[in-house]
Structure formats: C-alpha cells, structure tokens
N, C-alpha and C positions, 0 to 999 in steps of 0.2 A: 552476415543478416541483414535483410533488408526490409524495407515498408513499401508498399503502393498505396495510393490514396486514390479513392474513386468516389464520383460524385452517385447521388441516389438512381441516377439512369444507368449506372456501370460502366461510365467512360472514365478513364484512366486521367487522373490529374496529372500526380507526380510519382516518382519513385527514386527513392533515397536510401543508401546506405546506412546502417545502423552501427557506430563505432563501439568497440569494446572501450570501456571506462574503467579506472581503477583510481579509488583515492588513496595515495601515497601514505599517508599517516595510519590507514587501518585497510590492510589489504582484503579484510573481510568484506569490505563494501566495493564491490565490483560488478561489472554486468553490461548489458547494451542499452542505450538510453536514447531517446528522440521525444523532443516535445511536439505535443499534439493540441488539438481544440477539442475541448471535451462537449461534444455537440453530435445530435444526432444527423445532421446533414452531410456525413461522410462515411464512407467504410473504409477500415485500415485492414489491411491485410499484411501480415508479418510471414516471412517466408525465410528459411536457411535450407542449404542443399543436405537432404536426409531428415529434414524436418526438425521441430526444435523439442530437445528430450523432456521428459518428465520430469527431471531433476532440476530442471532450470526453472526461477520463480518467475510469473508472470505476475506484476504490478502496475495497477492503473490507477490514478489519481491518489486521493488520501481519504481514508474514512473519517476524519475529521469534517471535510468539507462536506459530506452528505448529512453528517450528523448535524451541524451549524447551520449549513443552508441547504439548498436543494442537492439531491443524489445526483451524481454527475453520472452520463450515460453514454456511451458509444457503440457503433457496430464494431466489433473486431472480430477477425477472421486469423488464427494462427496455423499454420502448417504443422501437422502433428497432432494438433490438439482439439478438443470439443469445446467452443466457446458457446454460452448461450446466445440467444437472438440478440439479446441487448448487455453488454458488460457495464455494471455497475462499480461506482466507487465503492460500494457495500461488498466486495468482494472477499473471500476468505482470507484471513491475515494472520492465521494461527501460526504461520512459518515464522514471525516474529519472535514467540514464544518457546520455538523448538528446540529441545535439548533432550538428551539423554534421561534426565532426570523426571521429565512431564509425561515422555510417553508421544511428544508429537514428534514427528518427522517433517523435514524440509520438504522433501521431495513429495509431489501430487497436492501442492498448496497453490494459494494466490489464486490468480482470474486464469480462466480457462481449465477448469479442474472440475472432479465430481463433486466437490465441497461446496455446500450451502453457504450462502452469503451471509456477511455476519450481521446480527441485529442493529436496527436502527435505535439511537438514543438519542432521547429529546434533551439538549443541553440545557434547555429552559426548567428542565424538571429534576435536575440534580442538584445537590447542596454544595457549593463550593466547600473545599477544603478548609479547616481553620489552621494556618501555618503555626499559630502560637500554640494550639492545644495539644500537647503530648502527656496529658494526664500529669503534669507536674514534673516529667522526666528531665527537663532541662532547667534547674531552676537559676543557673545563670544567664539566660536570657532575658534582659530587661529593657534593653535599648528599642526606641522606636523604628530602628531598621533592621532589627534582627529578629531570627525566626528559629525555632527547633526543628532540626532533622530529626524527626521521629525514628529512621531506621538506626542512624549512627548514634543518636542522643548526644547529640553535638550541637552547641549554639553557633 
C-alpha cells in the first residue's frame, strides 16, 4: 500500500509506502497508517496492487475534531473505492459499533463508501453528564474524588 501526494495543479510532490501496523497488546487494532495534513491544499491518492478491498476500513481524522472545532476536509482518492469529492472528518463511523448483536457490519463502512456522513453534534448544546448522579445506586460514593460508575454500580 502506498500514498502519493499531489498539489492542486496535479504535480506529484511525494510517494511513500504505508506500513502495516499492529498494536501488540490488542491484535484487533491493526492496519496501514500514515500522517497527513488535513487541508484542501493537497490531494492524497492511496493505491495497492489489486485495489483496496471493501472489507478494509478507511478512517480519516476524528469525528470529535469536526464536532468540537471545524470539520476537517481532504481530497482523497482510493484505488478500488469511490470517494466523495471532499472526504470529511464526519465520514461514517458505524464500524466502531459493528457486531452480530446490532446488525452493523464492518465491511463497506468508514470513508470512501456509499454510507452517509455522521451527523454533526454541537458540543456547546450537549449537557455534560453528571458523574455523581446514578439515581442513588452507589450510596458508598461520598468522597470528593469519587464517582459512581452507573454501568457497574460501583464507586
């Protein structure tokens, strides 16, 4: 897998290999990665002999960035995929929730798929969760530095 970076006039700036990475502590976290500049000043082209399979998830940026500040945007072209004219940090993230329990699948998810972008959330309009309020389920939480984990009902 490699990446080519072009300027907006179509001139090749650089080509670089994208190396396979794996996190030893959790072998589910693996894939190809490369840092990029989130700007519309360049076009990124990702290639692989035979194209990028639909079972591979492409993730760009983080939806938190687009929700908290400005939506990040890049020109992205991926061999074997159909990317929108501009790929944004709001691209489909439903692969994160994918399991046989909820019916989501991991393939055909992420950026450069036919899935719609995730909705933008205005963080200023979201009420922060109350860490100490689990409707009285953790009566043993009384210290200033303690909070109730409402999921496990433990302090």
